[in-house]
N, C-alpha and C positions, 0 to 999 in steps of 0.2 A: 959892194954892188957884187953883178957875177961877172965869170972871166969869162974870155967862149967855148973853152970847152964846156961849161958848164950849160950856156946858152946854147948850143948847139945838143948836147945832150938835151936840153924840155923844146927845142925841136922837134928831133925824130919822135920825140915820146907826142910830139901834140900827132904827127904828121902820123904816124898810128891810131892813135887816137881817133886820128877823124878819116883815116881806110878803112875803119870796122863798124864808124857807127853812121847809120840813116834815117837820125831823127834829131834836129840839133836846132838849136835856139842859144841867137843873137843878146844878150841885152845890153839896157848901161845902168850904174848901179854905181852913178853919184853920186855921193853924198849919204850911203847907207855907214848907224854906221856899228863898233864892232860888233852892238848884242842884234841891229836887225841882217849883216851878213853870216851871221850865227844862223836865224832865223832861216836863212832864206838854204844853208848848204843845211838845215838840217833834213828842207822840205824836198828839197830836191833826193835826196838819198833812200827819204820814202816812199816817193815816187818810181824807183831804180832806177835814178840816171844817176849822173856826172856830175859838178859846178867850176868853175876853174876862172881865174881871172884874167887875159890873156895878155900880152902887147901887141899888138895894133899889128907889127913887118912879120912881127914869130910867126900870129895865125896868119896871116894875109904869104909869108913863106912854108908855113906849112902843108898853106892849103891847096898847093901848084896841082899838080894832075890829081887829082881830088877829085868828089866828083861835089865836091860842100866850094869846089872852089866860086863861084861866082857869087856865095855870099857872104865869103867871108877877105873876099878884095874893098879894098880904099877903105876899111875904116880907121869912123876915129873916134875921138873919143872916146873917156874910159869903159875900157868894153870885159866882157865876157863872155861865157858857152855856160848850156847846159845842153846835156847831150845825155840818150839813147841808146841801144839797139832795142829798148825791150817795146813795149805801147806807146807808140807824141803822144797819146791823150789823158793816160796818167801824167807823165810831168808838166807840156797844155796847162792840163789844171791845176797843179801844182802850183803852178810857177804866175796864172792867169792871182785868183787867189788870194797870195802876198802882191803881186802888184796890185790890188784895191787894197792893201792895207797901208801902204810903201808905193805913196805915188810917186819918190822917188829913183825905183825904180820900176825901167822900163824896154821894149819890148821893142828891137832891131828889126831881128829879121828872122827868117824859118829858113829849114832844111823839112824834111818831112816824106820820105820814098822814097828821094828820088831825086825830090824833084825842091827848090824855090821857091817857099809860100813868102808871105808881106805881111802887116802886122796885124790887115784885122780876118786872117784869114787860120794868124793862132788863136781868135777868140773862137771864131765858127766852132774851133778844129776842140780844142775845153768846153767848152759847152757837146756836141758828142757824146752818147754813156760811152762808156769805156768796151775794152774792149772784150773784158768774159761777158757784161752785158748786152752785148754784138748776143754776142757764145748762145748766149743763152735761154733769149729769143728766140735764133733760131734753130734751133735742138726742138727745144717745146712745138715752133711752131714742124717739124717735117714731125715730129713723135703727136701732135693729135688725130691726126686721120687713121695714125692705124692704130690711135689707142680710142675714139670712137668707133672702129667694124669689132674692136675685140669687143663693148663693148656690146653692143650689136649682135654679132654672135650669143656670145652670152645672154642678151633678154632672150630671145629663147627656148630653154633652157628653165632656164629660171620661173618665165610664164604658166611655165607648163607645171613643173614646180607648184606654183601655189592657189593651182584651176586642183589638182590630187591630190592634192593640202586639209584647201575649203570637202568640195565631196569628200573627203576622208573626216570635217566633221561635220558634215550634212547629213553621214550616213547613207550615204548615193554607193558607194561601192566596196557594200557592200559579202 
């Protein structure tokens, strides 16, 4: 059993994480085996997140005064946190895929970009395209008109070159 100093260190470490984190998912993990837990932690790490099993009262005390306070208040049962400061969609996708394969893993609540969200919103978030995919589509849309303009401008010169070439082949310009 941990002594009071170790519990205080855990509380402070969790508080520091909660102050800097922008995306947080509260999950339930009852009846997961050790190998299933290992796979879950591996999936969360690959999505750029952190996974921690927490005591409910420590989470509530650590969240006091942080933006995630509303989400971590009055937790019941076995809870864990998956959080990231990076892309929330990637973490939500990884957790959703894992939850489909392991029904013992459940979502309870979430906190994304300063807003508390419910379980349905987590599923909706997981169905969104990733941040990189959205940015690439946006860059394509920004680039497309400029690309068409350059193509049209080059078409005049290209057409002139084709006409001159055809005239030379037919010996009309000798």
